[in-house]
VOBA-1610 file (N, C-alpha, C; in pm, whole numbers, padded with zeros to 5 digits, always signed):
BEGIN
Unk+01620-00231-01707Unk+01521-00185-01814Unk+01396-00175-01744Unk+01298-00092-01813Unk+01177-00075-01757Unk+01074-00198-01782Unk+01113-00284-01873Unk+01026-00384-01909Unk+01056-00524-01822Unk+01132-00500-01697Unk+01162-00614-01618Unk+01044-00650-01530Unk+01035-00769-01485Unk+00909-00815-01413Unk+00884-00750-01284Unk+00996-00700-01219Unk+00966-00624-01093Unk+00912-00478-01121Unk+00921-00433-01242Unk+00867-00307-01281Unk+00712-00326-01286Unk+00677-00439-01338Unk+00526-00468-01347Unk+00472-00486-01206Unk+00545-00555-01115Unk+00500-00568-00983Unk+00497-00431-00912Unk+00590-00349-00929Unk+00582-00220-00862Unk+00469-00136-00926Unk+00440-00143-01050Unk+00329-00074-01114Unk+00195-00128-01044Unk+00181-00259-01023Unk+00054-00308-00970Unk+00039-00254-00837Unk+00161-00259-00752Unk+00151-00217-00625Unk+00119-00070-00614Unk+00167+00019-00704Unk+00126+00162-00691Unk-00012+00176-00740Unk-00073+00096-00833Unk-00209+00107-00876Unk-00301+00064-00761Unk-00264-00039-00689Unk-00342-00087-00562Unk-00356+00032-00462Unk-00243+00111-00446Unk-00252+00225-00344Unk-00347+00334-00411Unk-00332+00363-00545Unk-00410+00462-00593Unk-00553+00421-00622Unk-00582+00285-00615Unk-00709+00239-00623Unk-00791+00271-00498Unk-00728+00300-00395Unk-00792+00326-00256Unk-00869+00451-00269Unk-00854+00536-00370Unk-00925+00661-00379Unk-01069+00625-00425Unk-01081+00512-00484Unk-01225+00487-00537Unk-01293+00371-00444Unk-01223+00310-00361Unk-01277+00198-00282Unk-01279+00237-00135Unk-01391+00218-00062Unk-01393+00244+00077Unk-01333+00131+00157Unk-01287+00180+00283Unk-01227+00076+00374Unk-01343+00004+00457Unk-01441+00074+00494Unk-01541+00014+00566Unk-01683+00092+00541Unk-01793+00026+00551Unk-01921+00090+00544Unk-01998+00056+00662Unk-02110+00121+00681Unk-02197+00109+00795Unk-02339+00124+00753Unk-02428+00058+00813Unk-02569+00084+00792Unk-02636+00202+00870Unk-02564+00254+00970Unk-02610+00366+01038Unk-02495+00456+01045Unk-02534+00590+01059Unk-02425+00691+01073Unk-02375+00693+01209Unk-02242+00697+01208Unk-02171+00712+01349Unk-02097+00844+01346Unk-02117+00942+01441Unk-02061+01069+01435Unk-01899+01063+01444Unk-01840+01149+01367Unk-01699+01173+01361Unk-01632+01045+01289Unk-01702+00954+01254Unk-01640+00828+01186Unk-01701+00807+01059Unk-01828+00773+01057Unk-01900+00726+00945Unk-02024+00824+00916Unk-01995+00948+00908Unk-02117+01038+00888Unk-02183+01016+00757Unk-02113+00976+00653Unk-02161+00945+00532Unk-02188+00804+00497Unk-02174+00714+00601Unk-02180+00570+00603Unk-02065+00499+00534Unk-01965+00576+00488Unk-01848+00517+00410Unk-01720+00574+00484Unk-01634+00475+00515Unk-01506+00515+00567Unk-01401+00497+00458Unk-01336+00595+00401Unk-01244+00589+00299Unk-01117+00678+00346Unk-01017+00681+00246Unk-00885+00745+00291Unk-00908+00895+00306Unk-00998+00948+00242Unk-01020+01093+00255Unk-01069+01138+00387Unk-01115+01029+00482Unk-01171+01062+00615Unk-01058+01080+00707Unk-00933+01049+00685Unk-00821+01073+00775Unk-00689+01116+00700Unk-00648+01222+00742Unk-00510+01280+00675Unk-00396+01183+00684Unk-00386+01095+00776Unk-00279+00999+00803Unk-00298+00900+00692Unk-00417+00848+00666Unk-00446+00751+00560Unk-00414+00802+00422Unk-00458+00931+00407Unk-00431+01003+00272Unk-00280+01011+00250Unk-00207+01061+00347Unk-00053+01072+00323Unk+00005+00932+00302Unk-00035+00828+00375Unk+00020+00700+00354Unk-00005+00653+00206Unk-00128+00669+00176Unk-00172+00613+00047Unk-00099+00689-00072Unk-00083+00822-00062Unk-00021+00888-00179Unk+00133+00860-00169Unk+00184+00859-00054Unk+00331+00830-00041Unk+00367+00688-00106Unk+00285+00594-00060Unk+00302+00455-00110Unk+00288+00447-00260Unk+00191+00512-00310Unk+00169+00502-00450Unk+00282+00578-00530Unk+00319+00701-00487Unk+00435+00762-00566Unk+00552+00693-00536Unk+00599+00642-00424Unk+00724+00569-00419Unk+00717+00442-00513Unk+00606+00369-00505Unk+00603+00250-00598Unk+00629+00287-00739Unk+00548+00386-00789Unk+00567+00424-00920Unk+00703+00488-00964Unk+00759+00565-00865Unk+00884+00627-00873Unk+01000+00527-00878Unk+00978+00413-00812Unk+01087+00313-00799Unk+01106+00244-00938Unk+00998+00238-01017Unk+01006+00175-01147Unk+01115+00245-01229Unk+01140+00371-01230Unk+01226+00448-01310Unk+01371+00443-01247Unk+01387+00385-01129Unk+01521+00368-01077Unk+01593+00234-01107Unk+01564+00188-01232Unk+01610+00064-01274Unk+01769+00058-01279Unk+01842+00168-01298Unk+01976+00179-01308Unk+02048+00179-01175Unk+01967+00203-01075Unk+02015+00204-00930Unk+01938+00104-00847Unk+01983-00022-00862Unk+01912-00132-00807Unk+01912-00128-00652Unk+02024-00092-00583Unk+02012-00093-00427Unk+01919+00017-00387Unk+01908+00134-00455Unk+01794+00229-00410Unk+01667+00186-00445Unk+01652+00118-00555Unk+01514+00060-00593Unk+01469-00052-00492Unk+01571-00127-00451Unk+01537-00225-00346Unk+01497-00162-00213Unk+01567-00057-00174Unk+01529+00018-00047Unk+01383+00077-00063Unk+01358+00130-00177Unk+01223+00197-00205Unk+01121+00079-00196Unk+01158-00037-00256Unk+01055-00140-00242Unk+01034-00187-00099Unk+01140-00182-00017Unk+01117-00217+00126Unk+01027-00110+00195Unk+01047+00010+00158Unk+00969+00121+00227Unk+00822+00106+00180Unk+00791+00064+00055Unk+00657+00044+00006Unk+00598-00073+00093Unk+00680-00177+00107Unk+00642-00290+00201Unk+00595-00230+00334Unk+00670-00155+00398Unk+00640-00106+00537Unk+00516-00017+00518Unk+00493+00067+00431Unk+00373+00150+00408Unk+00252+00057+00385Unk+00267-00053+00310Unk+00158-00145+00290Unk+00117-00211+00413Unk+00212-00229+00508Unk+00164-00295+00628Unk+00110-00187+00732Unk+00163-00068+00721Unk+00106+00046+00808Unk-00034+00086+00772Unk-00066+00090+00644Unk-00191+00149+00599Unk-00314+00069+00656Unk-00322-00063+00643Unk-00445-00132+00706Unk-00440-00128+00854Unk-00320-00128+00911Unk-00319-00118+01068Unk-00367+00016+01115Unk-00331+00125+01052Unk-00369+00255+01090Unk-00520+00265+01059Unk-00566+00223+00952Unk-00708+00228+00922Unk-00783+00152+01027Unk-00745+00037+01061Unk-00813-00052+01166Unk-00813+00013+01300Unk-00702+00072+01327Unk-00678+00145+01460Unk-00791+00264+01469Unk-00783+00332+01368Unk-00876+00453+01358Unk-01021+00408+01368Unk-01063+00311+01309Unk-01194+00265+01310Unk-01228+00208+01449Unk-01125+00135+01500Unk-01151+00075+01640Unk-01160+00187+01742Unk-01061+00281+01741Unk-01067+00386+01840Unk-01197+00481+01825Unk-01227+00516+01712Unk-01347+00607+01694Unk-01473+00521+01708Unk-01467+00395+01657Unk-01602+00311+01664Unk-01644+00268+01809Unk-01540+00257+01902Unk-01574+00201+02028Unk-01637+00321+02119Unk-01625+00447+02070Unk-01695+00544+02151Unk-01852+00532+02152Unk-01900+00480+02047Unk-02048+00456+02037Unk-02082+00313+02049Unk-02192+00278+02078Unk-02238+00131+02094Unk-02270+00078+01959Unk-02253+00142+01847Unk-02295+00091+01717Unk-02171+00032+01647Unk-02076-00035+01708Unk-01963-00082+01646Unk-01995-00222+01569Unk-02101-00290+01610Unk-02123-00415+01539Unk-02193-00383+01399Unk-02220-00261+01368Unk-02279-00240+01234Unk-02173-00190+01136Unk-02051-00199+01173Unk-01946-00156+01075Unk-01899-00278+01010Unk-01896-00275+00875Unk-01842-00388+00803Unk-01729-00348+00709Unk-01641-00445+00691Unk-01516-00407+00599Unk-01565-00409+00453Unk-01480-00353+00372Unk-01506-00337+00234Unk-01381-00388+00168Unk-01382-00363+00024Unk-01270-00401-00050Unk-01142-00328-00029Unk-01161-00209+00023Unk-01041-00113+00035Unk-00945-00163+00142Unk-00984-00241+00238Unk-00897-00290+00343Unk-00801-00402+00284Unk-00846-00467+00173Unk-00763-00567+00111Unk-00664-00522+00004Unk-00675-00398-00050Unk-00593-00343-00140Unk-00442-00323-00093Unk-00420-00289+00035Unk-00286-00270+00068Unk-00224-00410+00091Unk-00296-00508+00113Unk-00240-00653+00123Unk-00193-00687-00018Unk-00274-00645-00119Unk-00224-00674-00243Unk-00096-00607-00282Unk-00098-00482-00240Unk+00033-00391-00258Unk+00144-00461-00188Unk+00117-00513-00073Unk+00227-00582+00014Unk+00278-00698-00053Unk+00190-00781-00119Unk+00243-00904-00180Unk+00331-00865-00307Unk+00280-00756-00393Unk+00357-00722-00505Unk+00484-00648-00475Unk+00489-00577-00363Unk+00611-00506-00323Unk+00711-00608-00279Unk+00668-00706-00208Unk+00764-00810-00168Unk+00816-00893-00287Unk+00727-00918-00383Unk+00777-00991-00503Unk+00875-00906-00583Unk+00850-00772-00590Unk+00942-00684-00660Unk+01073-00682-00587Unk+01073-00677-00458Unk+01200-00679-00392Unk+01280-00806-00408Unk+01211-00910-00413Unk+01267-01046-00446Unk+01336-01039-00583Unk+01269-00997-00677Unk+01333-00996-00810Unk+01438-00897-00830Unk+01429-00772-00756Unk+01524-00677-00770Unk+01660-00740-00708Unk+01646-00805-00594Unk+01768-00867-00532Unk+01820-00972-00623Unk+01745-01054-00688Unk+01789-01155-00785Unk+01867-01088-00895Unk+01812-00973-00952Unk+01895-00907-01058Unk+02023-00846-01002Unk+02030-00801-00887Unk+02149-00748-00818Unk+02246-00862-00805Unk+02210-00981-00754Unk+02290-01105-00750Unk+02348-01140-00878Unk+02266-01142-00993Unk+02310-01178-01109Unk+02414-01084-01174Unk+02393-00960-01151Unk+02499-00857-01200Unk+02623-00870-01128Unk+02618-00890-00993Unk+02738-00921-00923Unk+02818-01040-00947Unk+02736-01149-00990Unk+02813-01265-01035Unk+02869-01250-01164Unk+02808-01176-01258Unk+02873-01140-01382Unk+02998-01061-01371Unk+02998-00968-01277Unk+03116-00885-01251Unk+03232-00978-01209Unk+03207-01074-01126Unk+03314-01172-01088Unk+03378-01239-01189Unk+03295-01276-01301Unk+03341-01351-01418Unk+03442-01274-01514Unk+03422-01144-01503Unk+03511-01068-01600Unk+03652-01061-01557
//
């Protein structure tokens, strides 16, 4: 059913991905060419980050409606977990690679956006745990019949 606890966890995970559209990853006090021209580094600055964010959010929200197919829902939750790990790593690598070209790397500071994928990671792991608990419960009930 949609009102299960893992559905709420998947919803929070998806909302944290879509929350990245309003929150930047990093800010800077001075403009750095090709990286922080507008003093803000967000997901719109890199197509890789944009694709990972949209993909993670859509898979999280889409997995909510797969409650009748728990094994597929579990696999999608694992995929969201992997995307949640990849997103901050890719953002950090892009900032590090682009930021080391200039000597102004000490002026880059992180923002709330770098922590939202961690929140998504926590809730996707929790949803996977509860999905597997449901699957084990259903399997044990099938043995009793």
